[in-house]
N, C-alpha and C positions, 0 to 999 in steps of 0.2 A: 505494500498499499502507498502510494504520495500520500503525505501531506502538503495542500497548499495553502498558502495566504494571501491574500489578496486587498490591496490596499487602491484607498481615493478610491476614482470612478470602477475599478473590477471590483472592488469591494461596492459600490455601489449597482451595479450589474449582475451580478453572483446574487447581493441579496441576506451575505452574508461574510463573514471577517477571513471562513476557513471551511474547506472539503476536502474528502479524500477522497482517490480515484487510484483503481488495477492497472496500469500500463504500463511499459517500456519504454518509451522513448518520448523526449518535447511532440513530434507529430502528431504521437496516440492521444495522449494530455491535450493538446485544441483542440481535434478533434471529439471529444468525451469532453472537455469544457463546453465548446461552444453547443453542441447536442446535451445536454441538463441545463443551459442559461443560456443558448439563443442568440440570435445578430448579434445583441448587444454584445456580449459577451467574445463574439469576433469582431465586433468593431475598435473594440478596446485590447483585445490583444494585439491587434494588425501595429499597433503604436506603441505598443506595451515591452518590458522588458522580461525575460522570464531568469530569475538568479539561482542558483542555487549554490549556497557558504561562500557567499559575495562572486561567485561568478557566474555570468553570461551563457545561456545555453544555445543554443540554434537547435533550431526541427530536427537533424540529422544525431544530435546530441543522444545519448540512452540515459538510461533514470536508473540509479537506485532504486533495488524496495528500498521503505523508510526514510529513502531523502525526506526532509521540506524544502518546499519553493517557493520562493513569495515572484507577483504579478504584480510589477510595479508601472503604473501606467505614466506619461511624463506626465511631469509637475512645473504649475503654474506657479510662477514668483517674478519677486521685483526686487 
């Protein structure tokens, strides 16, 4: 199981601050996130970074079991 923590717009799209998934790669996770949370989550994911232990992941990366991932949309600021 993978634990995914959502921040900012990702949390709004998911309606929760975290969820668990059973997947082997980032591409699988993206599919499952969109399937569970819908089109808004797909839009947020397109602009977000996915981090595991502070390292940015790409679609081809594998996800070890019991990973904790953060979905970080771009933050506005000034």
